[in-house]
C-alpha positions as CSV (number, residue, x, y, z in Angstrom):
1,M,-71.3,-21.2,10.1
2,K,-70.9,-21.2,6.3
3,S,-70.3,-17.5,6.3
4,L,-67.6,-17.8,9.0
5,S,-65.8,-20.4,7.0
6,L,-66.1,-18.3,3.9
7,I,-64.5,-15.4,5.7
8,W,-61.7,-17.6,6.9
9,W,-61.2,-18.8,3.3
10,V,-61.0,-15.2,2.1
11,V,-58.6,-14.3,4.9
12,I,-56.4,-17.4,4.2
13,A,-56.5,-16.6,0.5
14,G,-55.5,-13.0,1.2
15,V,-52.7,-13.9,3.5
16,S,-51.5,-16.6,1.0
17,A,-51.6,-14.0,-1.8
18,I,-49.5,-11.6,0.3
19,F,-47.1,-14.3,1.3
20,L,-46.7,-15.5,-2.4
21,F,-46.2,-11.9,-3.5
22,L,-43.5,-11.3,-0.8
23,A,-41.8,-14.7,-1.6
24,Y,-41.8,-13.8,-5.3
25,N,-40.2,-10.4,-4.7
26,F,-37.6,-12.0,-2.3
27,V,-36.6,-14.6,-4.9
28,D,-36.5,-12.1,-7.7
29,D,-34.3,-9.8,-5.7
30,W,-32.1,-12.7,-4.7
31,F,-31.4,-13.7,-8.3
32,S,-31.2,-10.1,-9.8
33,K,-28.9,-9.0,-7.0
34,D,-26.1,-11.1,-8.5
35,D,-26.5,-9.2,-11.8
36,E,-26.4,-5.9,-10.0
37,V,-23.3,-6.8,-8.1
38,R,-21.6,-8.0,-11.2
39,A,-22.5,-4.8,-13.0
40,E,-21.2,-2.7,-10.1
41,L,-17.9,-4.7,-9.9
42,S,-17.4,-4.3,-13.7
43,E,-17.9,-0.6,-13.4
44,N,-15.5,-0.4,-10.5
45,Q,-12.9,-2.5,-12.3
46,A,-13.2,-0.3,-15.4
47,E,-12.7,2.9,-13.2
48,V,-9.6,1.3,-11.6
49,A,-8.2,0.2,-15.0
50,I,-8.6,3.8,-16.3
51,E,-6.9,5.3,-13.2
52,S,-4.1,2.7,-13.5
53,G,-3.6,3.6,-17.2
54,V,-3.5,7.3,-16.4
55,D,-0.9,6.7,-13.6
56,T,1.2,4.6,-16.0
57,V,1.1,7.2,-18.7
58,T,2.0,9.9,-16.2
59,T,4.9,7.8,-14.8
60,V,6.3,7.1,-18.2
61,T,5.9,10.7,-19.3
62,N,7.7,12.0,-16.2
63,Q,10.5,9.4,-16.6
64,Y,10.9,10.4,-20.3
65,E,11.1,14.1,-19.3
66,R,13.8,13.3,-16.7
67,E,15.7,11.3,-19.3
68,I,15.6,14.3,-21.7
69,E,16.9,16.6,-18.9
70,R,19.7,14.2,-18.1
71,T,20.7,13.9,-21.7
72,E,20.8,17.6,-22.1
73,T,22.8,18.1,-18.9
74,V,25.3,15.5,-20.0
75,R,25.6,17.1,-23.4
76,V,26.3,20.5,-21.7
77,I,28.9,18.9,-19.5
78,Q,30.5,17.2,-22.5
79,G,30.6,20.5,-24.4
80,R,32.4,22.2,-21.5
81,V,34.9,19.3,-21.3
82,N,35.5,19.4,-25.1
83,E,36.0,23.2,-25.1
84,A,38.5,23.1,-22.3
85,P,42.0,24.1,-23.5
86,D,44.0,21.5,-21.5
87,F,43.5,18.3,-19.5
88,D,43.3,19.9,-16.1
89,S,40.6,22.3,-17.3
90,A,38.7,19.5,-18.9
91,H,38.9,17.4,-15.7
92,A,37.7,20.4,-13.6
93,A,34.8,21.1,-16.0
94,G,33.7,17.4,-15.9
95,A,34.0,17.2,-12.2
96,D,32.2,20.4,-11.6
97,G,29.4,19.4,-13.9
98,L,29.0,16.0,-12.2
99,C,29.1,17.6,-8.8
100,Q,26.6,20.4,-9.5
101,N,24.1,18.3,-11.4
102,Y,24.4,14.7,-10.0
103,S,26.0,15.2,-6.6
104,V,29.0,13.1,-7.7
105,C,31.6,15.2,-5.9
106,P,35.2,14.5,-5.0
107,E,35.8,13.9,-1.3
108,D,38.7,16.3,-1.0
């Protein structure tokens, strides 16, 4: 009888040890999971911030290039207007430049 109870004590101790080991791993994973999630969120936020910055720089650069093109186009139109010999030629040069470059055309 004593050997049977000793076997039971060994089995109970073994099962308890396994249960404690699994409980410890569960609790450890539970608490460390928050750190892992925070780290992953931080990494994702950093990637999104970088992409947003790249998009912003690209947008500003494209806008700046369009402004330079518009300024140059207006300068060319003004040059043609200034070189015109009379009022009617100057008006025609300005109207043609606006119509061809900016779709501001007279309705006639």
